[in-house]
VEXBALUM-38542 format. One record per residue: residue number from 0; residue in three letters; chain; x, y, z of N, C-alpha, C in turn. Coordinates in nm, 2 decimals, padded with zeros to 4 digits, always signed. Atoms other than C-alpha are relative to their C-alpha. Example, Ala and Ser with C-alpha at 12.3 -4.5 7.8 and 13.67 -1.06 7.14 Angstrom:
BEGIN
+-----+---------+--------+--------+--------+--------+--------+--------+--------+--------+--------+--------+
! num ! residuo ! cadena !   n_c1 !   n_c2 !   n_c3 !  ca_c1 !  ca_c2 !  ca_c3 !   c_c1 !   c_c2 !   c_c3 !
+-----+---------+--------+--------+--------+--------+--------+--------+--------+--------+--------+--------+
!   0 !     ALA !      A ! +00.09 ! -00.12 ! +00.00 ! +01.23 ! -00.45 ! +00.78 ! +00.09 ! +00.12 ! +00.00 !
!   1 !     SER !      A ! -00.09 ! -00.11 ! +00.00 ! +01.37 ! -00.11 ! +00.71 ! -00.08 ! +00.11 ! +00.08 !
+-----+---------+--------+--------+--------+--------+--------+--------+--------+--------+--------+--------+
This chain:
BEGIN
+-----+---------+--------+--------+--------+--------+--------+--------+--------+--------+--------+--------+
! num ! residuo ! cadena !   n_c1 !   n_c2 !   n_c3 !  ca_c1 !  ca_c2 !  ca_c3 !   c_c1 !   c_c2 !   c_c3 !
+-----+---------+--------+--------+--------+--------+--------+--------+--------+--------+--------+--------+
!   0 !     UNK !      A ! -00.13 ! -00.05 ! -00.04 ! +12.61 ! +11.48 ! +13.31 ! +00.03 ! -00.05 ! +00.13 !
!   1 !     UNK !      A ! -00.06 ! +00.06 ! -00.12 ! +12.83 ! +11.30 ! +13.57 ! +00.13 ! +00.02 ! +00.02 !
!   2 !     UNK !      A ! -00.17 ! -00.03 ! -00.02 ! +13.16 ! +11.34 ! +13.74 ! +00.03 ! -00.09 ! +00.11 !
!   3 !     UNK !      A ! -00.06 ! +00.08 ! -00.11 ! +13.37 ! +11.15 ! +13.98 ! +00.10 ! +00.10 ! +00.06 !
!   4 !     UNK !      A ! -00.08 ! -00.09 ! -00.08 ! +13.53 ! +11.35 ! +14.27 ! +00.05 ! -00.05 ! +00.11 !
!   5 !     UNK !      A ! -00.07 ! +00.05 ! -00.13 ! +13.75 ! +11.31 ! +14.56 ! -00.03 ! +00.07 ! +00.11 !
!   6 !     UNK !      A ! +00.02 ! -00.08 ! -00.12 ! +13.67 ! +11.41 ! +14.91 ! +00.14 ! +00.00 ! +00.08 !
!   7 !     UNK !      A ! -00.13 ! -00.03 ! -00.05 ! +13.95 ! +11.56 ! +15.12 ! +00.00 ! -00.04 ! +00.13 !
!   8 !     UNK !      A ! +00.02 ! +00.06 ! -00.14 ! +14.04 ! +11.47 ! +15.46 ! -00.09 ! +00.08 ! +00.10 !
!   9 !     UNK !      A ! +00.10 ! -00.09 ! -00.09 ! +13.82 ! +11.75 ! +15.61 ! -00.15 ! -00.04 ! -00.06 !
!  10 !     UNK !      A ! +00.12 ! +00.05 ! +00.05 ! +13.53 ! +11.58 ! +15.41 ! -00.06 ! +00.10 ! -00.11 !
!  11 !     UNK !      A ! +00.05 ! -00.10 ! +00.09 ! +13.51 ! +11.86 ! +15.15 ! +00.02 ! -00.09 ! -00.15 !
!  12 !     UNK !      A ! +00.01 ! +00.03 ! +00.14 ! +13.41 ! +11.79 ! +14.79 ! +00.00 ! +00.14 ! -00.09 !
!  13 !     UNK !      A ! +00.03 ! -00.14 ! +00.11 ! +13.42 ! +12.03 ! +14.47 ! -00.07 ! -00.05 ! -00.10 !
!  14 !     UNK !      A ! +00.09 ! +00.04 ! +00.11 ! +13.15 ! +12.04 ! +14.25 ! +00.05 ! +00.06 ! -00.13 !
!  15 !     UNK !      A ! -00.07 ! -00.04 ! +00.13 ! +13.29 ! +12.06 ! +13.89 ! -00.06 ! +00.12 ! -00.06 !
!  16 !     UNK !      A ! +00.04 ! -00.14 ! +00.04 ! +13.25 ! +12.41 ! +13.74 ! -00.12 ! -00.03 ! -00.12 !
!  17 !     UNK !      A ! +00.11 ! +00.01 ! +00.10 ! +13.04 ! +12.27 ! +13.44 ! -00.13 ! -00.03 ! +00.06 !
!  18 !     UNK !      A ! +00.13 ! +00.03 ! -00.08 ! +12.79 ! +12.13 ! +13.70 ! -00.05 ! +00.12 ! +00.06 !
!  19 !     UNK !      A ! +00.04 ! -00.11 ! -00.07 ! +12.79 ! +12.45 ! +13.90 ! -00.06 ! +00.11 ! -00.10 !
!  20 !     UNK !      A ! +00.06 ! -00.09 ! +00.12 ! +12.74 ! +12.67 ! +13.57 ! -00.14 ! -00.05 ! -00.04 !
!  21 !     UNK !      A ! +00.13 ! +00.05 ! +00.06 ! +12.46 ! +12.44 ! +13.44 ! -00.11 ! +00.03 ! +00.10 !
!  22 !     UNK !      A ! +00.12 ! -00.03 ! -00.09 ! +12.27 ! +12.46 ! +13.77 ! +00.01 ! +00.15 ! +00.05 !
!  23 !     UNK !      A ! +00.00 ! -00.14 ! -00.04 ! +12.36 ! +12.83 ! +13.82 ! +00.04 ! +00.02 ! +00.15 !
!  24 !     UNK !      A ! -00.03 ! +00.00 ! -00.14 ! +12.52 ! +12.77 ! +14.17 ! +00.10 ! +00.11 ! +00.01 !
!  25 !     UNK !      A ! -00.09 ! -00.10 ! -00.02 ! +12.71 ! +13.07 ! +14.31 ! +00.07 ! -00.02 ! +00.12 !
!  26 !     UNK !      A ! -00.07 ! +00.02 ! -00.12 ! +12.99 ! +13.07 ! +14.57 ! -00.07 ! +00.05 ! +00.12 !
!  27 !     UNK !      A ! +00.08 ! -00.04 ! -00.12 ! +12.84 ! +13.08 ! +14.92 ! -00.13 ! -00.04 ! +00.00 !
!  28 !     UNK !      A ! +00.14 ! +00.05 ! +00.01 ! +12.51 ! +12.94 ! +14.81 ! -00.02 ! -00.10 ! +00.10 !
!  29 !     UNK !      A ! +00.03 ! +00.10 ! -00.07 ! +12.35 ! +12.73 ! +15.06 ! -00.07 ! -00.11 ! -00.07 !
!  30 !     UNK !      A ! +00.05 ! +00.11 ! +00.07 ! +12.27 ! +12.37 ! +14.96 ! -00.04 ! -00.10 ! +00.11 !
!  31 !     UNK !      A ! +00.05 ! +00.10 ! -00.09 ! +12.06 ! +12.11 ! +15.12 ! +00.05 ! -00.15 ! -00.03 !
!  32 !     UNK !      A ! -00.06 ! +00.13 ! +00.03 ! +12.20 ! +11.76 ! +15.15 ! -00.09 ! -00.10 ! +00.09 !
!  33 !     UNK !      A ! +00.08 ! +00.12 ! -00.06 ! +12.00 ! +11.42 ! +15.24 ! +00.04 ! -00.11 ! -00.04 !
!  34 !     UNK !      A ! -00.03 ! +00.15 ! +00.05 ! +12.06 ! +11.05 ! +15.21 ! -00.14 ! -00.05 ! -00.06 !
!  35 !     UNK !      A ! +00.10 ! +00.07 ! +00.06 ! +11.84 ! +10.87 ! +14.98 ! +00.05 ! -00.15 ! -00.03 !
!  36 !     UNK !      A ! -00.05 ! +00.14 ! -00.01 ! +11.91 ! +10.50 ! +15.05 ! +00.15 ! +00.01 ! +00.02 !
!  37 !     UNK !      A ! -00.15 ! +00.01 ! -00.02 ! +12.30 ! +10.46 ! +15.00 ! +00.05 ! +00.15 ! -00.08 !
!  38 !     UNK !      A ! -00.04 ! -00.11 ! +00.09 ! +12.30 ! +10.81 ! +14.78 ! -00.02 ! +00.11 ! +00.08 !
!  39 !     UNK !      A ! +00.00 ! -00.15 ! -00.06 ! +12.40 ! +11.15 ! +14.89 ! -00.06 ! +00.09 ! -00.10 !
!  40 !     UNK !      A ! +00.07 ! -00.09 ! +00.10 ! +12.16 ! +11.40 ! +14.72 ! +00.04 ! +00.15 ! +00.04 !
!  41 !     UNK !      A ! -00.04 ! -00.14 ! -00.02 ! +12.26 ! +11.78 ! +14.70 ! -00.08 ! +00.07 ! -00.07 !
!  42 !     UNK !      A ! +00.08 ! -00.07 ! +00.08 ! +12.00 ! +12.02 ! +14.61 ! -00.01 ! +00.15 ! +00.06 !
!  43 !     UNK !      A ! +00.01 ! -00.16 ! -00.06 ! +11.90 ! +12.40 ! +14.67 ! -00.10 ! -00.04 ! +00.09 !
!  44 !     UNK !      A ! +00.11 ! -00.01 ! -00.09 ! +11.68 ! +12.46 ! +14.95 ! -00.14 ! +00.03 ! -00.04 !
!  45 !     UNK !      A ! +00.12 ! -00.01 ! +00.07 ! +11.41 ! +12.60 ! +14.72 ! -00.07 ! -00.13 ! -00.06 !
!  46 !     UNK !      A ! +00.05 ! +00.12 ! +00.06 ! +11.41 ! +12.27 ! +14.53 ! -00.06 ! -00.11 ! +00.10 !
!  47 !     UNK !      A ! +00.06 ! +00.10 ! -00.11 ! +11.38 ! +12.07 ! +14.86 ! -00.14 ! +00.05 ! +00.04 !
!  48 !     UNK !      A ! +00.13 ! -00.06 ! -00.06 ! +11.09 ! +12.30 ! +14.97 ! -00.10 ! -00.03 ! -00.12 !
!  49 !     UNK !      A ! +00.09 ! +00.03 ! +00.10 ! +10.92 ! +12.25 ! +14.62 ! -00.04 ! -00.17 ! +00.00 !
!  50 !     UNK !      A ! +00.03 ! +00.13 ! -00.01 ! +10.96 ! +11.87 ! +14.66 ! -00.09 ! -00.03 ! +00.13 !
!  51 !     UNK !      A ! +00.08 ! +00.01 ! -00.14 ! +10.81 ! +11.91 ! +15.02 ! -00.15 ! +00.02 ! -00.04 !
!  52 !     UNK !      A ! +00.12 ! -00.07 ! +00.05 ! +10.52 ! +12.11 ! +14.86 ! -00.09 ! -00.13 ! -00.08 !
!  53 !     UNK !      A ! +00.05 ! +00.11 ! +00.10 ! +10.46 ! +11.82 ! +14.60 ! -00.05 ! -00.11 ! +00.08 !
!  54 !     UNK !      A ! +00.05 ! +00.11 ! -00.08 ! +10.43 ! +11.56 ! +14.87 ! -00.12 ! +00.03 ! +00.07 !
!  55 !     UNK !      A ! +00.11 ! -00.06 ! -00.07 ! +10.19 ! +11.77 ! +15.07 ! -00.13 ! +00.02 ! -00.09 !
!  56 !     UNK !      A ! +00.11 ! -00.02 ! +00.08 ! +09.97 ! +11.82 ! +14.77 ! -00.10 ! -00.10 ! +00.00 !
!  57 !     UNK !      A ! +00.11 ! +00.11 ! -00.01 ! +09.81 ! +11.48 ! +14.82 ! -00.09 ! +00.01 ! +00.12 !
!  58 !     UNK !      A ! +00.09 ! +00.00 ! -00.12 ! +09.67 ! +11.56 ! +15.15 ! -00.13 ! +00.10 ! -00.02 !
!  59 !     UNK !      A ! +00.11 ! -00.09 ! +00.01 ! +09.32 ! +11.69 ! +15.12 ! -00.03 ! +00.11 ! +00.07 !
!  60 !     UNK !      A ! +00.01 ! -00.12 ! -00.09 ! +09.23 ! +12.04 ! +15.22 ! -00.10 ! -00.03 ! +00.11 !
!  61 !     UNK !      A ! +00.10 ! +00.04 ! -00.11 ! +08.94 ! +11.88 ! +15.44 ! +00.08 ! -00.06 ! +00.13 !
!  62 !     UNK !      A ! -00.06 ! +00.06 ! -00.09 ! +09.21 ! +11.69 ! +15.64 ! +00.09 ! +00.09 ! +00.09 !
!  63 !     UNK !      A ! -00.07 ! -00.09 ! -00.09 ! +09.36 ! +11.86 ! +15.95 ! +00.11 ! -00.10 ! +00.07 !
!  64 !     UNK !      A ! -00.12 ! +00.08 ! -00.07 ! +09.70 ! +11.70 ! +16.05 ! +00.01 ! +00.04 ! +00.14 !
!  65 !     UNK !      A ! -00.01 ! -00.04 ! -00.14 ! +09.68 ! +11.92 ! +16.34 ! -00.09 ! -00.05 ! +00.10 !
!  66 !     UNK !      A ! +00.09 ! +00.06 ! -00.09 ! +09.35 ! +11.80 ! +16.47 ! +00.02 ! -00.15 ! +00.03 !
!  67 !     UNK !      A ! -00.02 ! +00.15 ! -00.04 ! +09.46 ! +11.43 ! +16.42 ! +00.12 ! +00.00 ! +00.10 !
!  68 !     UNK !      A ! -00.08 ! +00.02 ! -00.11 ! +09.77 ! +11.49 ! +16.63 ! -00.05 ! +00.02 ! +00.12 !
!  69 !     UNK !      A ! +00.06 ! -00.02 ! -00.13 ! +09.58 ! +11.65 ! +16.90 ! -00.07 ! -00.12 ! +00.05 !
!  70 !     UNK !      A ! +00.09 ! +00.10 ! -00.03 ! +09.33 ! +11.36 ! +16.90 ! +00.10 ! -00.12 ! +00.04 !
!  71 !     UNK !      A ! -00.09 ! +00.10 ! -00.03 ! +09.64 ! +11.11 ! +16.90 ! +00.05 ! +00.01 ! +00.14 !
!  72 !     UNK !      A ! -00.05 ! -00.04 ! -00.13 ! +09.79 ! +11.30 ! +17.19 ! -00.09 ! -00.01 ! +00.12 !
!  73 !     UNK !      A ! +00.08 ! +00.00 ! -00.11 ! +09.49 ! +11.30 ! +17.40 ! -00.04 ! -00.16 ! +00.02 !
!  74 !     UNK !      A ! +00.02 ! +00.15 ! -00.04 ! +09.42 ! +10.93 ! +17.34 ! +00.12 ! -00.06 ! +00.07 !
!  75 !     UNK !      A ! -00.10 ! +00.03 ! -00.06 ! +09.78 ! +10.86 ! +17.44 ! -00.02 ! +00.05 ! +00.14 !
!  76 !     UNK !      A ! +00.00 ! -00.06 ! -00.13 ! +09.73 ! +11.08 ! +17.75 ! -00.10 ! -00.10 ! +00.08 !
!  77 !     UNK !      A ! +00.10 ! +00.09 ! -00.05 ! +09.41 ! +10.87 ! +17.83 ! +00.04 ! -00.13 ! +00.01 !
!  78 !     UNK !      A ! -00.06 ! +00.14 ! +00.01 ! +09.61 ! +10.54 ! +17.76 ! -00.10 ! -00.08 ! -00.08 !
!  79 !     UNK !      A ! +00.06 ! +00.08 ! +00.10 ! +09.37 ! +10.44 ! +17.49 ! +00.07 ! -00.09 ! -00.10 !
!  80 !     UNK !      A ! -00.05 ! +00.10 ! +00.12 ! +09.45 ! +10.15 ! +17.27 ! -00.05 ! +00.04 ! -00.13 !
!  81 !     UNK !      A ! +00.03 ! -00.04 ! +00.14 ! +09.25 ! +10.29 ! +16.99 ! +00.01 ! +00.15 ! -00.03 !
!  82 !     UNK !      A ! -00.02 ! -00.15 ! +00.01 ! +09.40 ! +10.62 ! +16.92 ! -00.06 ! +00.09 ! -00.10 !
!  83 !     UNK !      A ! +00.08 ! -00.07 ! +00.09 ! +09.18 ! +10.70 ! +16.63 ! -00.13 ! +00.04 ! +00.04 !
!  84 !     UNK !      A ! +00.13 ! +00.00 ! -00.03 ! +08.88 ! +10.71 ! +16.84 ! -00.04 ! +00.16 ! -00.01 !
!  85 !     UNK !      A ! +00.04 ! -00.13 ! +00.00 ! +08.89 ! +11.11 ! +16.85 ! +00.02 ! +00.06 ! -00.14 !
!  86 !     UNK !      A ! -00.02 ! -00.06 ! +00.14 ! +08.97 ! +11.14 ! +16.46 ! -00.14 ! -00.01 ! -00.06 !
!  87 !     UNK !      A ! +00.11 ! -00.01 ! +00.08 ! +08.68 ! +11.23 ! +16.25 ! -00.01 ! -00.12 ! -00.08 !
!  88 !     UNK !      A ! +00.01 ! +00.11 ! +00.08 ! +08.55 ! +10.91 ! +16.10 ! -00.03 ! +00.04 ! -00.15 !
!  89 !     UNK !      A ! +00.02 ! -00.04 ! +00.13 ! +08.48 ! +11.10 ! +15.78 ! +00.13 ! +00.05 ! -00.07 !
!  90 !     UNK !      A ! -00.13 ! -00.07 ! +00.06 ! +08.85 ! +11.19 ! +15.70 ! +00.04 ! -00.09 ! -00.12 !
!  91 !     UNK !      A ! -00.03 ! +00.05 ! +00.13 ! +09.00 ! +11.12 ! +15.39 ! +00.12 ! -00.10 ! +00.01 !
!  92 !     UNK !      A ! -00.12 ! +00.08 ! +00.00 ! +09.27 ! +10.87 ! +15.51 ! -00.04 ! -00.13 ! -00.07 !
!  93 !     UNK !      A ! +00.03 ! +00.10 ! +00.08 ! +09.28 ! +10.60 ! +15.27 ! +00.04 ! -00.14 ! +00.06 !
!  94 !     UNK !      A ! -00.04 ! +00.14 ! -00.03 ! +09.34 ! +10.21 ! +15.33 ! +00.13 ! +00.00 ! +00.01 !
!  95 !     UNK !      A ! -00.14 ! +00.01 ! -00.02 ! +09.68 ! +10.15 ! +15.48 ! +00.08 ! +00.11 ! +00.02 !
!  96 !     UNK !      A ! -00.06 ! -00.14 ! -00.02 ! +09.76 ! +10.53 ! +15.51 ! +00.01 ! -00.01 ! +00.17 !
!  97 !     UNK !      A ! +00.02 ! -00.03 ! -00.15 ! +09.84 ! +10.62 ! +15.88 ! +00.04 ! +00.16 ! +00.02 !
!  98 !     UNK !      A ! +00.00 ! -00.15 ! -00.04 ! +09.83 ! +10.97 ! +16.05 ! +00.15 ! +00.02 ! +00.01 !
!  99 !     UNK !      A ! -00.14 ! -00.04 ! -00.01 ! +10.14 ! +11.17 ! +16.06 ! -00.01 ! +00.10 ! +00.11 !
+-----+---------+--------+--------+--------+--------+--------+--------+--------+--------+--------+--------+
């Protein structure tokens, strides 16, 4: 299903009724907007949360992002050039991956 809509002077668009009905959107419902390249994506907040949970599913439960962040901050405070020195060498960070 697709549609072409016009944007008003105030930047408003109207989601066609057939799309609102198919998605079960109700008046006043909060929607999450984000840019993906040159595309504007509109989704329900719970769909955005589900997408984020899916992204986090790949992080091993043995990996502590909090511990990694603390180690990075400590290394920065010391002025270390090797910021991974405090991170457990047994971590599950794969080749080419970076700490977040």
